[in-house]
N, C-alpha and C positions, 0 to 999 in steps of 0.2 A: 675358588671353591668355598663353599659356605659351612662345610662341616669340620670339625678337627678329627684326626684319626680315632681319638678314643670314642667320639660320638658315631662316627661310621660303623666301628666295631660293634658297638652296643647296640644300634639299630639293627644291624645286619643279624646278630644273635637273637634279639628278643622278636623280631618280626619276620625274619627270613629274607628280607630285602631292604633297601633303603636307596634313596635318591640324593645324589650330589650335583649341584647346580654349577653351572658355568665352569666346566672342568678344562675345557681346550680353548684357545683363542680363536678368532675369526678367520685369520691366514691359515691354520691348520684345516679348520672346519671347511673353509672354501676347497682346499685340496682334497678332502676326503669326498665331498660331493662331487668335484671333477673326476676325481678317481673311480668313483662309482658308475659316472656316465661313461668313462673310458672302459671300463670292464663290459658294460652293456654293449658297447661297440664291438669289442674284441670277442665277445663270446656272445653272438646274436641268437644262438640256439638254446642258450641257457636263460631260464626264467629268473628275474630279479630276486626271488626269494630263494633261488639256489645256488648262490654264489659262494661255494664250499671252500674249506679249508685246503682241498688239494690244488687250488689254484693260487694260493699264496705264497708256498714253498719257494717259488722263483720270482717273486714280486717284491722288489725292494722298498717301494712305497708302503706296501701293506705291512711289512716286517717293521720299517721305521715307525708306522702309525702304532701299533700295538706296543711297541718299545717306549713310547713317549713317556717322560718321566711323570707327567702330571697323572696319567693313568695308572702307572705303577705305583705311585704314592698311595692312591685309593687302594690298590690291590693289597699293597703292604701292610695297610691298617688291618686287613683280615687274615692274610695268610703269612705274614712275616716277610723278612728282607731277601730272602733266597727265591727268587720267582723265574718261573719257566713258562713257556706258552705250551698247552695242550692242543688247543684248536682256535680257529676263528672262522667267522661265517657272517657274510652280509645277507641281511633279509630286507631286501627292497620290494616293498609291494606296491605295484605299478597302480597310478588311478584308475578307478572304475572297476578293476578286475583283480585286485590283490587278495591273495588267498588267506584264509584263516589258518591259526596254528591251535589244535585242539589241547584241551587240558591235558597236561603231562608233568612229569618229573624228569628233569635234565639227565641225572644221575643214572637212571635205568638204562640208558643207551651208551654209557661209556665204559671203556676197557681200563679202569683206573683202580690201583691198590695203594693206599687206601683210598676212599673218595673224598679226599681232602682238596677240594676245587672249588673255585668261586666263578660266576660269570658277571662279566662287566658288559653291559649294553649301552654303547655311545650312539646317541640320537644324532644322526648326519642330517636328519630333516626333523620339523618339529613332529612330535609324535601325540595324536589326539585320539579320542574315541571315533572320531568321525572317519579317521584314515587307518584305522585298526591298530591302536597302541596296545602294548602288553598289558594284561591284566594278571593280577596275582591274587592269592589267598593267603593272607597274613597268618603266620603261625603254623602252616603245614610243613615248614622245614622239619618239625618233629614227627612227621608221617614217614615210616620205614619205606624205602625205594620199593615200589611195585613193579610187577611186570605189565608193560604196556600192551593193550590188545590192538590188533589190526583194525582200522576204520577207514575203509573206502567210500563211506556211504555220501561224502561230500568232497568236493576239490579241495583237500586241504594239504598244507605243506609236509606234515610228517607221516599221513597216512596211517596214523595211529593215535592212541590217547589212553589216558588212565581210566580205570573203571568208574562209572559215574557214582558209585556209592561214596568215593572219596571226596566229591566235590560238591560245596555248599556255596552256589552261586550268590546267595543273598550276601556273604561275606566277601566277594570279590571286590577289589579296587583298581580302578584305572590308573596306570602309571604314565601320567601325562608330562611329557618332556619338551622343552624347548632344544633346539639344535645346538650341540655343545654341551649339553647335560648328558649325565650319565646316570644308569641304575645298576644296582649290582644285586645279585640273588644267590641263594643257597641251592646245592644240586638236588636237594629232596623238596624243594618249594613246587607247590602245584600252581602252575601259571599257563598261559595261553595267550591267545590276541584273535580279534576278529578280522572281518574281511575289510577291504579297502574298496568302498564304494564311492568315495569322494573325487574330487578333481585334483587333490595334491597327493604325490608320491609320498611314501612312508619309508625312509630309508634309515637302516640302523646296522651297526656293527656290534656283533657279538664277540666276545673276547674271553676264552676259557684259561684262566691263569691258574697254576698248581705251584705249592711249594716243591722245592727240588727233592724233598723226600717222598713225594708221590710217584709211583712207577706207572709208566705207560705200558700196558700189557701186550704186546704185539709181536708177532712171529718176524715181521719185518720192520725196519727203521721207520719210524712214524715219520709222515711227510712233513709235519710242520713244526716238530719240537725244537724250539730255541731257548737258550738260556739267556734271560733278559737282565735279570739284576742278580747280583751276590754270587754265590759259590755252588757249584754242582756238587752231588754226593756221589762219590765213588762207586760203580757199579749199577747205579739208577739211571737209566735212560742215555740215549745217545743223541746229541744235541748237534743240530746242523749249523754249518757256517752261514752267516748273514749272506744273501745273495748279492752278486755284483750287479750293479746298474749298467745297462747296455742302452745306448741312446736310440737305437731303431727298434729297440724290443719292449722297452718299458715305459710305463707313465713318468713324466718328467715332474720332479718336485723339488722345493727349496733343499739344498744340502746334497742333492743326487750326486755330484760330483765327488763326494767322499766315499761313494758305494761304488768303487771301481777296482 
């Protein structure tokens, strides 16, 4: 990891995002890439951009991945030592027809009180302008959350976007990552990504970490609320037990024998 915790926090709060290089090792990265392939075969009717958090609640490797200490160390630099998972989502843009994500603010979609949350984006593949890397508008973490408007004018992932009056594309920055790098960003930061017309897949895993003082507002138990580090706050959130590994049902990974 190329940044100290204090540097991560400073850049995050000043710019709304930052990049941390070489966070996970090659072995875990290879497992994440194979897990993405496994998910594609297991759910052939689901596009790679839509591998949502509902799939992860009973997926031991997915929970193991978002629990990795190196990722939690990055999160702790921003939200502190008591860390829970709100959601996680693979956005895997296939070659040639990967869909764009229009300009938006994450927090506008989320049932969280307060909106104290950060997104960590783990590059499972190299992420470049050619294959549709994330783009951000630095400084827009200071823009209050806006209501997103429906937009089905193009074949895009969210089918919605922020009003164009809030977007100054001249200030947009491409977040170019090598596989194993991560970026983190603020829930108010205006960001999006282009389509993938290249010959290479663009796989990435979004992880939404919250401090345990943030409440997930839901009438039903949240499907992927896990306590990952530190202590829960009494009366705030119901955390799920980590799923057991079943040989004939789940993706096999190093250490899966302890998840039984």
